[in-house]
C-alpha positions in Angstrom: 10.5 49.4 83.0 12.9 48.8 80.2 16.5 47.8 80.8 18.6 49.8 78.3 22.2 48.8 77.6 24.8 50.2 75.3 26.8 53.2 74.1 26.3 54.8 70.7 27.7 57.7 68.8 25.3 59.9 66.7 25.7 62.8 64.4 23.6 65.8 65.1 22.1 67.9 62.2 21.9 71.7 62.1 18.3 71.5 63.5 19.4 69.6 66.6 18.1 66.2 65.4 19.9 62.9 65.6 18.9 59.4 64.4 18.1 57.1 67.3 20.3 54.1 67.0 18.7 50.8 66.0 20.5 48.9 68.7 18.8 51.0 71.4 15.5 51.1 69.6 15.3 47.3 69.5 15.6 47.2 73.2 12.6 49.5 73.5 10.2 47.8 71.0 7.5 47.5 73.7 7.6 51.2 74.4 5.5 53.7 72.4 8.3 55.9 71.0 7.8 58.7 73.5 10.6 60.0 75.6 11.2 62.6 78.3 14.4 64.6 78.0 15.7 66.6 80.9 18.9 68.2 82.0 20.9 66.1 84.4 21.4 67.5 87.9 24.7 65.5 88.2 26.6 66.3 85.1 26.7 68.5 82.0 24.6 66.1 79.9 20.9 65.4 79.2 18.9 62.4 80.3 16.7 60.5 77.9 14.0 58.4 79.6 11.2 56.4 78.1 8.0 58.0 78.9 6.8 55.0 81.0 10.1 54.9 83.0 9.9 58.6 83.7 6.3 58.4 84.8 7.3 55.6 87.2 10.2 57.7 88.5 7.9 60.7 89.1 5.5 58.5 91.0 8.4 57.3 93.3 9.5 60.9 93.8 5.9 61.9 94.7 5.8 59.2 97.3 9.1 60.2 98.9 8.8 64.0 98.8 6.3 66.2 100.7 4.8 68.9 98.5 4.2 71.0 101.6 7.9 71.3 102.3 9.6 73.9 100.2 12.8 72.0 99.8 10.9 68.9 98.6 8.7 70.9 96.3 11.7 72.6 94.8 13.5 69.3 94.3 10.4 67.7 92.7 10.1 70.6 90.3 13.7 70.4 89.3 13.7 66.6 88.8 10.5 66.6 86.8 11.5 69.5 84.5 11.7 68.0 81.1 10.1 67.8 77.7 8.2 65.0 76.0 9.8 64.1 72.6 8.9 61.5 70.0 10.6 59.6 67.3 9.7 61.0 63.9 9.0 58.8 60.8 12.8 58.6 60.2 13.6 57.5 63.8 15.1 60.9 64.7 14.8 62.8 67.9 14.8 66.5 68.1 16.6 68.1 71.1 14.2 70.8 72.4 15.5 74.4 72.6 15.4 74.3 76.4 18.0 71.5 76.5 20.1 72.5 73.4 22.4 74.6 75.5 23.9 71.5 77.0 25.0 70.2 73.6 24.9 73.5 71.8 27.9 73.1 69.5 27.8 69.3 69.3 28.2 67.8 65.9 28.3 64.4 67.5 26.7 63.1 70.7 27.2 60.0 72.8 24.3 58.1 74.0 25.4 56.2 77.2 23.0 53.9 78.9 22.7 53.8 82.6 20.2 50.9 82.6 17.2 53.0 83.5 17.8 55.9 81.1 20.2 57.1 78.5 22.7 60.0 79.1 23.1 62.2 76.1 26.5 63.9 76.0 28.4 66.2 73.7 31.1 63.9 72.4 34.0 66.2 73.5 32.5 66.6 77.0 31.9 62.9 77.3 35.5 62.1 76.3 36.8 64.6 78.8 34.6 63.2 81.6 35.5 59.6 80.7 39.2 60.3 80.8 39.0 62.2 84.1 36.8 59.7 85.8 39.4 58.3 88.1 40.1 54.8 89.2 36.9 52.9 88.5 38.4 49.6 89.7 39.2 51.0 93.1 35.8 52.7 93.4 34.0 49.5 92.4 36.0 47.5 95.0 35.2 50.0 97.7 31.5 50.2 97.0 30.8 46.7 95.7 33.7 44.5 96.8 32.4 43.2 100.1 32.3 39.5 100.3 29.0 37.9 101.0 30.3 36.8 104.4 30.7 40.4 105.4 27.1 41.4 104.6 
């Protein structure tokens, strides 16, 4: 699984395409250029996974969720709902019609890495979310600040 780091700003053309940044592409050189794009269940953004990482994620979900339980099946359906997209010859990605509503009016998007996948945000929505995020230092201390002696 690829480790993806960075934050990039990209212009979106009238067809819903954006040039995939070279800084991110270099991190994915071992990948085949295929991605899965899906709507996030946590925020008003899209998630861009490498195909291989998404396949691994689906395999983990299938191990944890029981397809004979309605709630599990519904969750599996929602979490695997996405489209395969590929880089074109100019290193552009096209946002499929199903996901365009999330970034419908965007002239610029923010690609924010989470390590496993990339969040794709409308620039205005990202800036708003980022400014309203709260006290990250306090949250980090609460979640991660235990000393090794306490563990």
